[in-house]
C-alpha positions in Angstrom: 0.0 0.0 0.0 2.8 2.4 0.9 4.7 1.4 -2.2 1.7 2.2 -4.5 1.3 5.6 -2.8 5.0 6.5 -3.3 4.8 5.4 -6.9 1.8 7.7 -7.5 3.7 10.6 -5.9 6.7 10.0 -8.1 4.6 9.8 -11.2 2.9 13.1 -10.3 6.1 14.9 -9.6 7.7 13.6 -12.8 4.7 14.8 -14.8 4.8 18.2 -13.2 8.6 18.6 -13.8 8.2 17.5 -17.4 5.4 20.1 -18.0 7.5 22.9 -16.5 10.6 21.9 -18.5 8.5 21.7 -21.7 7.0 25.2 -21.0 10.4 26.7 -20.3 11.9 25.2 -23.5 9.1 26.5 -25.6 9.3 30.0 -24.1 13.1 30.2 -24.6 13.2 28.8 -28.1 10.2 30.7 -29.4 11.1 33.9 -31.3 8.7 36.6 -30.5 8.0 39.1 -33.3 10.0 42.3 -32.8 8.0 45.4 -32.3 7.9 47.6 -35.4 9.9 50.7 -35.0 8.3 53.7 -36.5 10.8 55.8 -38.5 10.5 59.5 -37.8 8.8 61.2 -40.7 10.3 64.4 -42.1 7.7 66.9 -43.2 8.6 69.5 -45.8 7.8 73.1 -44.9 5.2 75.0 -47.0 3.1 78.1 -46.6 -0.5 77.8 -45.5 -2.9 77.8 -48.4 -4.5 81.0 -47.1 -1.2 82.9 -47.4 -0.5 81.4 -50.8 -3.8 82.5 -52.1 -3.3 86.0 -50.9 0.1 86.2 -52.5 -1.2 84.9 -55.8 -3.9 87.6 -55.9 -1.6 90.1 -57.6 -0.9 93.5 -56.1 -3.5 93.2 -53.3 -0.9 92.4 -50.7 1.2 95.5 -51.5 -0.7 97.6 -49.0 0.6 99.9 -46.3 0.1 98.5 -42.8 0.6 100.2 -39.4 2.7 98.3 -36.8 1.5 99.3 -33.3 1.6 95.7 -32.0 5.0 95.1 -33.7 6.5 98.3 -32.2 5.4 97.3 -28.7 7.0 93.8 -29.1 10.2 95.3 -30.4 10.4 97.9 -27.6 9.9 95.2 -25.0 12.7 93.0 -26.5 15.0 96.1 -26.7 14.2 96.8 -23.0 15.1 93.2 -21.9 17.9 92.3 -24.4 19.9 95.4 -25.1 22.7 94.6 -22.6 23.1 91.0 -23.7 26.8 90.2 -24.5 25.9 88.7 -27.9 24.0 91.8 -29.1 26.7 94.2 -27.8 29.4 92.0 -29.5 27.6 92.0 -32.8 27.1 95.8 -32.8 30.6 96.5 -31.7 32.0 94.3 -34.5 29.9 96.1 -37.1 30.8 99.6 -35.9 34.5 98.6 -35.7 34.4 97.6 -39.3 32.7 100.9 -40.3 35.3 103.0 -38.4 38.1 101.0 -40.1 36.5 102.1 -43.4 36.6 105.7 -42.3 40.4 105.6 -41.8 40.8 104.7 -45.5 39.7 108.1 -46.6 42.3 110.8 -47.0 40.3 113.5 -45.3 40.3 111.7 -41.9 43.6 109.7 -42.3 45.5 113.1 -42.2 44.5 113.5 -38.6 43.9 109.9 -37.2 45.6 106.6 -37.9 43.8 104.3 -35.5 40.3 104.2 -33.8 39.0 101.8 -31.2 35.5 101.7 -29.6 35.7 102.2 -25.8 32.1 102.5 -24.8 28.7 101.9 -26.5 25.3 103.1 -25.2 22.3 101.9 -27.2 20.1 104.9 -26.1 16.7 105.1 -24.6 14.5 103.2 -27.1 14.4 101.1 -30.3 13.6 102.7 -33.7 9.9 103.2 -34.4 8.4 101.5 -37.4 5.8 103.9 -38.9 4.5 101.4 -41.5 5.6 98.4 -43.5 4.7 97.3 -47.0 5.3 93.9 -48.6 7.1 95.0 -51.9 8.1 91.6 -53.3 7.6 87.9 -52.3 9.3 85.1 -54.3 7.7 81.7 -53.9 9.2 78.4 -55.0 6.7 77.1 -57.6 7.3 73.5 -56.7 7.3 73.5 -52.9 5.5 76.8 -52.1 8.3 77.8 -49.8 9.6 81.4 -49.4 12.7 82.1 -51.4 12.9 85.9 -50.9 11.0 88.6 -49.1 11.3 92.4 -49.6 9.6 94.6 -47.1 9.6 98.4 -47.2 10.0 99.8 -43.7 9.3 103.4 -42.8 11.6 103.9 -39.8 12.2 106.9 -37.5 14.7 106.9 -34.6 15.2 109.5 -31.8 16.7 107.2 -29.2 20.1 108.8 -29.0 22.5 105.9 -29.5 26.0 107.1 -28.7 29.5 105.7 -28.6 32.9 106.8 -27.3 36.0 106.1 -29.5 39.7 106.2 -28.5 41.6 107.7 -31.5 45.3 107.8 -32.0 46.0 111.2 -33.7 49.1 112.3 -35.5 49.3 115.4 -33.3 49.0 113.9 -29.9 49.3 110.4 -28.4 45.5 109.9 -27.7 42.3 111.7 -28.5 38.7 111.0 -27.5 35.7 111.2 -29.9 32.0 111.0 -28.9 29.4 110.4 -31.5 25.6 110.6 -30.9 22.8 109.9 -33.4 20.2 112.5 -32.6 17.7 111.7 -35.4 17.4 109.3 -38.3 14.4 108.7 -40.6 13.9 107.2 -44.0 12.4 104.3 -46.0 14.4 101.2 -45.9 14.3 97.7 -47.5 14.4 94.8 -45.1 15.1 91.7 -47.2 15.2 88.0 -46.2 16.7 85.6 -48.8 18.0 82.1 -49.3 20.3 83.0 -52.1 23.3 82.6 -52.2 22.8 81.4 -48.7 20.2 82.2 -45.9 20.7 85.8 -44.9 19.1 89.1 -44.2 20.0 92.7 -45.1 18.8 96.2 -44.6 19.4 99.2 -46.8 17.7 102.5 -47.4 15.9 103.2 -50.7 17.2 106.8 -50.6 19.7 108.6 -48.5 18.0 109.0 -45.0 17.6 112.2 -43.0 20.2 112.0 -40.2 21.5 114.3 -37.6 24.7 113.7 -35.6 26.3 115.3 -32.6 30.1 115.0 -32.5 32.5 116.0 -29.7 36.2 115.5 -29.8 39.3 116.7 -28.0 40.8 117.5 -31.4 38.0 119.9 -32.1 39.7 122.6 -30.1 42.9 122.3 -32.2 41.3 121.5 -35.5 38.0 123.4 -36.0 36.9 121.4 -39.0 37.5 118.0 -37.5 34.0 117.5 -36.2 32.5 118.5 -39.5 34.8 116.0 -41.3 33.6 113.2 -39.0 29.9 114.0 -39.7 30.5 114.2 -43.5 32.3 110.9 -43.5 29.5 109.2 -41.5 26.9 110.6 -44.0 29.1 109.3 -46.8 29.2 105.8 -45.3 25.4 105.8 -45.1 25.2 106.8 -48.8 27.9 104.6 -50.2 27.3 101.3 -48.2 23.8 101.4 -46.8 21.7 103.0 -49.6 20.4 100.9 -52.5 21.8 99.4 -54.7 24.4 98.8 -52.0 23.7 96.5 -49.1 25.6 93.9 -46.9 24.6 90.3 -46.4 24.1 89.6 -42.6 23.5 86.5 -40.5 23.5 87.0 -36.7 21.6 87.8 -34.6 18.5 86.9 -36.6 20.1 83.9 -38.4 22.6 81.9 -36.5 25.5 80.2 -38.3 25.9 76.4 -37.7 29.0 75.7 -35.6 30.5 72.3 -36.4 32.3 70.2 -33.7 36.1 70.5 -33.6 38.3 67.4 -33.8 41.6 66.8 -32.1 43.5 68.6 -34.9 41.4 71.7 -34.3 39.5 71.4 -37.7 35.8 71.7 -38.1 34.3 68.4 -39.2 30.7 68.6 -40.4 28.7 65.4 -40.6 27.7 63.9 -44.0 29.2 64.1 -47.4 29.2 67.0 -49.9 29.3 66.4 -53.7 29.5 69.5 -55.9 29.5 70.1 -59.6 30.5 73.3 -61.3 27.6 74.1 -63.5 28.5 77.5 -64.9 31.2 80.1 -65.0 30.4 83.7 -65.8 32.2 87.0 -66.3 35.1 85.5 -68.2 36.9 87.5 -70.8 36.0 86.3 -74.3 39.5 86.5 -75.6 40.8 84.2 -72.9 38.2 81.5 -73.4 39.7 78.5 -75.1 38.8 74.9 -75.8 39.8 73.8 -72.3 39.1 75.8 -69.2 40.1 75.0 -65.6 38.8 76.4 -62.3 39.8 75.8 -58.7 37.5 74.9 -55.8 39.0 75.6 -52.3 38.0 73.8 -49.1 39.6 75.1 -45.8 39.2 74.4 -42.1 39.1 78.2 -41.7 36.3 80.4 -43.2 37.5 82.1 -46.3 36.6 85.8 -46.6 37.6 86.0 -50.2 39.9 84.5 -52.8 42.1 86.6 -55.1 43.9 85.4 -58.2 47.1 87.3 -58.9 50.1 86.7 -61.2 52.0 85.2 -58.2 49.2 82.6 -57.7 45.9 82.2 -55.8 45.6 84.1 -52.5 42.9 83.7 -49.9 41.9 86.0 -47.0 40.9 84.2 -43.8 39.9 85.2 -40.3 41.8 83.1 -37.7 41.1 83.0 -33.9 44.3 82.8 -31.9 43.7 81.6 -28.4 46.4 82.6 -26.0 46.6 81.8 -22.3 47.0 84.8 -20.0 50.6 86.1 -19.9 51.9 83.8 -22.7 53.3 84.9 -26.0 51.7 84.2 -29.4 54.7 82.4 -30.7 55.2 84.3 -34.0 57.9 86.5 -35.4 56.7 89.3 -37.8 58.6 91.5 -40.3 57.5 94.5 -42.3 55.6 93.9 -45.6 53.9 96.1 -48.1 51.6 99.0 -47.1 52.2 98.6 -43.4 51.1 95.0 -43.2 53.2 92.4 -41.4 54.5 89.1 -42.8 54.9 86.0 -40.6 58.7 85.3 -40.5 58.5 82.2 -38.3 56.0 80.2 -36.2 57.2 78.5 -33.0 56.2 74.9 -32.7 53.4 74.0 -30.2 52.7 77.7 -29.7 49.2 79.4 -29.8 50.0 80.7 -33.3 50.9 77.1 -34.4 47.7 75.7 -32.9 45.6 78.4 -34.7 47.0 77.4 -38.1 49.3 80.4 -38.8 52.1 79.6 -41.4 55.3 81.1 -42.4 54.9 83.9 -45.1 51.3 84.6 -44.1 50.5 88.3 -44.5 48.8 89.8 -41.4 46.3 92.4 -42.5 44.3 93.2 -39.4 44.2 92.4 -35.7 40.9 92.4 -33.8 39.2 94.2 -36.7 41.8 97.0 -37.0 43.8 97.1 -40.2 47.6 97.5 -39.7 49.6 100.5 -40.7 52.9 99.6 -38.9 54.7 97.0 -36.9 54.4 99.2 -33.7 50.6 99.2 -34.2 50.6 95.4 -34.6 52.5 94.9 -31.3 50.1 97.2 -29.5 47.0 95.4 -30.9 48.3 92.0 -29.9 47.9 93.1 -26.2 44.3 94.3 -26.6 41.1 92.2 -26.0 39.2 90.6 -28.8 36.0 92.2 -30.3 33.9 90.0 -28.0 35.8 91.1 -24.9 37.7 87.8 -24.5 41.2 88.6 -23.2 42.5 85.1 -24.1 41.7 85.3 -27.9 42.8 87.5 -30.8 41.1 87.7 -34.2 43.6 87.9 -37.1 42.8 88.6 -40.7 45.4 86.8 -42.8 46.2 86.7 -46.5 47.7 83.4 -47.6 49.2 82.0 -50.9 47.5 78.7 -51.3 48.4 77.9 -55.0 51.6 79.5 -56.2 52.0 80.1 -59.9 54.3 77.4 -61.5 57.6 78.9 -62.3 58.4 79.1 -66.1 61.8 77.7 -66.9 63.5 79.3 -69.9 66.0 77.7 -72.2 68.8 79.7 -70.8 68.0 78.4 -67.3 67.9 74.8 -68.6 71.3 75.3 -70.2 72.7 76.7 -67.0 71.5 73.7 -65.0 73.1 71.2 -67.4 76.3 73.2 -67.3 76.3 73.2 -63.5 75.7 69.4 -63.4 78.6 68.8 -65.8 80.9 70.9 -63.8 80.0 69.0 -60.7 80.8 65.7 -62.3 84.3 66.9 -63.3 85.1 68.2 -59.8 84.1 64.9 -58.3 
């Protein structure tokens, strides 16, 4: 009786174990279907149909509109953002370039050879926009996306922006110039475009009405100095900021994409770029032959412009030199043409070597100020950058990237053969 009971218990336990083992084996060997991963969908941008219909109605959208709500928004942002470092850096950079342009004119260069912004006050308020008018809108016919927008802006400014400038005069060691914009009004064109790259620009249709106040310590010694400054400022507005002249701008409205930096200090964007040269224009007809060549340049440093000269292909680049506090840059300069400085040598493992400076580079400007002498270059190397960073210096450099191949004449070839023959005899 006991034996039969034990046998039944054994059979029951064996059956239970076999069921558990079978279930475990089935679960571990069965491949469950993987959950479907939804790929992120990319939606192309396009204008709402309501706006597209209005733009296609002809000239109906070219109507003058008042901007009370827009003015209130702009005044609020001016109130909250005017002391931000990025805004001040951008404005200081632009104004520094404009003052460097002033020094290129003979009327002012007779008295001053260097100007540097010391203080900038954005005034009490933002310019008031009296009205805006959509002058031109260019739509992509395939995607209905905006390619270019031209808006006429009626602007008036009485905020009193003012700046103080330290000037090095030819009569004394230092001079101070204060400039204040009392009034400015006119009709300007605000343009947003995707060609040749995404940018914005602003320029006046006609020369604006503007009133300046200028005070300088040189005005006591040179009575006409203040009037010269005012006339030059008016000239800059007319020559560079009145249509058909304008400047392509990015920040602060459109930010440039900053790519990560690798160990060698080079910018490495992700992806691959394939380019094809489709068309070349503005070629002299007499120089066009059966075979034409062109050069495409890729550089780790942004290229300001490229110039082709008889000596070869030159590029102008802006280089940021990061220098620890109290250390030297690690370059030796010598005088070049027109007051510029040429890099004689670059010390290995120095800040200049890390920034990518090379021997025979021509140094055009330091921190936005163009060079006139070696003494000025040495002084500018000790100043802060445009953005106020004391550990970095912005250098504008002209570099020969493709020298012109040297043409060997028959006389030179004969001289080379003669030299080789003489060497053999001596040995």
